[in-house]
C-alpha positions as CSV (number, residue, x, y, z in Angstrom):
1,X,178.4,23.9,141.8
2,X,179.8,22.9,145.1
3,X,181.6,19.9,143.6
4,X,183.3,22.3,141.1
5,X,184.6,24.5,143.9
6,X,185.9,21.4,145.7
7,X,187.6,20.2,142.6
8,X,189.3,23.5,142.1
9,X,190.4,23.5,145.8
10,X,191.8,20.0,145.5
11,X,193.7,20.9,142.3
12,X,195.1,24.1,143.8
13,X,196.3,22.3,146.8
14,X,198.0,19.7,144.6
15,X,199.7,22.5,142.7
16,X,200.9,24.0,145.9
17,X,202.3,20.7,147.2
18,X,204.2,20.1,143.9
19,X,205.6,23.6,143.9
20,X,207.1,22.9,147.3
21,X,208.5,19.7,145.9
22,X,210.0,21.5,142.9
23,X,211.6,24.1,145.2
24,X,213.3,21.4,147.2
25,X,214.5,19.7,144.1
26,X,216.0,23.0,143.0
27,X,217.8,23.4,146.3
28,X,219.1,19.8,146.1
29,X,220.5,20.3,142.6
30,X,222.1,23.6,143.6
31,X,223.9,21.8,146.3
32,X,225.1,18.7,144.5
33,X,228.8,19.6,145.1
34,X,228.3,21.2,148.5
35,X,230.3,19.2,151.1
36,X,228.1,17.8,153.9
37,X,224.8,18.7,152.2
38,X,222.0,16.2,152.7
39,X,219.3,15.7,150.2
40,X,215.9,17.1,151.3
41,X,212.6,15.2,150.6
42,X,209.1,16.3,151.3
43,X,206.2,14.0,152.3
44,X,202.6,14.8,151.4
45,X,199.7,14.6,153.8
46,X,196.0,14.7,153.4
47,X,194.0,17.6,154.8
48,X,190.4,18.7,154.8
49,X,189.6,22.2,153.5
50,X,187.0,23.4,156.0
51,X,185.7,26.2,153.7
52,X,184.8,23.9,150.8
53,X,184.8,20.5,152.4
54,X,187.3,19.3,149.8
55,X,189.9,16.6,150.6
56,X,193.2,18.3,149.8
57,X,196.9,17.6,149.9
58,X,199.7,19.6,151.4
59,X,203.4,19.4,151.8
60,X,204.2,17.9,155.1
61,X,207.5,17.4,156.9
62,X,210.8,18.0,155.1
63,X,213.1,15.1,155.8
64,X,216.8,14.6,155.1
65,X,217.7,11.6,153.0
66,X,219.6,8.9,154.9
67,X,221.5,7.8,151.8
68,X,225.3,7.8,152.3
69,X,227.2,10.8,151.2
70,X,229.7,10.6,148.3
71,X,233.3,10.6,149.5
72,X,236.3,11.6,147.5
73,X,240.1,11.3,148.3
74,X,241.4,14.9,148.0
75,X,244.2,15.4,150.5
76,X,244.8,19.0,149.4
77,X,241.2,20.1,149.8
78,X,240.6,22.5,152.8
79,X,237.7,20.4,154.0
80,X,239.5,17.1,153.9
81,X,239.7,15.1,157.1
82,X,242.9,13.6,158.5
83,X,242.7,10.7,156.0
84,X,242.3,13.2,153.1
85,X,238.7,12.3,152.5
86,X,236.1,15.0,151.6
87,X,232.5,14.1,152.2
88,X,230.3,15.6,149.5
89,X,226.5,15.6,149.4
90,X,224.3,12.6,148.9
91,X,222.4,14.2,146.1
92,X,222.2,12.2,142.8
93,X,221.4,14.6,139.9
94,X,219.7,11.9,137.9
95,X,217.2,11.1,140.7
96,X,216.5,14.8,141.2
97,X,215.8,15.3,137.4
98,X,213.5,12.3,137.4
99,X,211.7,13.6,140.5
100,X,211.4,17.1,138.9
101,X,209.9,15.6,135.8
102,X,207.4,13.7,137.9
103,X,206.5,16.8,139.9
104,X,206.1,18.8,136.8
105,X,203.7,16.3,135.3
106,X,201.7,16.2,138.5
107,X,201.5,19.9,138.6
108,X,200.4,20.1,135.0
109,X,197.7,17.5,135.6
110,X,196.4,19.5,138.6
111,X,196.5,22.7,136.5
112,X,194.5,21.0,133.7
113,X,191.9,19.8,136.3
114,X,191.7,23.3,137.8
115,X,191.2,25.0,134.4
116,X,188.5,22.5,133.3
117,X,186.6,23.0,136.6
118,X,186.9,26.8,136.2
119,X,185.6,26.6,132.6
120,X,182.7,24.4,133.7
121,X,181.9,26.9,136.6
122,X,182.0,29.8,134.1
123,X,179.7,28.0,131.7
124,X,177.2,27.3,134.5
125,X,177.3,31.0,135.5
126,X,176.7,31.9,131.9
127,X,173.7,29.6,131.7
128,X,172.2,31.2,134.9
129,X,172.6,34.7,133.5
130,X,170.3,33.9,130.5
């Protein structure tokens, strides 16, 4: 029984971490054309759930991507510098979409694991009631 609770705890933490990742991907995609915006990335770190003893994962630091920003020559733009260059964000929509797909698959895998452990736990409780 204790292993099932730890499995559910680990899966729930994975879903929470991937939710944070998906939120940041959404922010990045919303700011693709925002001048000066830097892509945000999240790192994951391992943690111990003291209540269950489960090894879990959580979203760690949010870092800004060091990738160079996209520059465009637009002398009439209000944010253009003296050379007529506007510096846009360093967000690549294709990378964000690929990251979102990966995060979605990871979230779904954790959800499947959580649901399976929950059903096993329910089945065990049902057996104990008999």
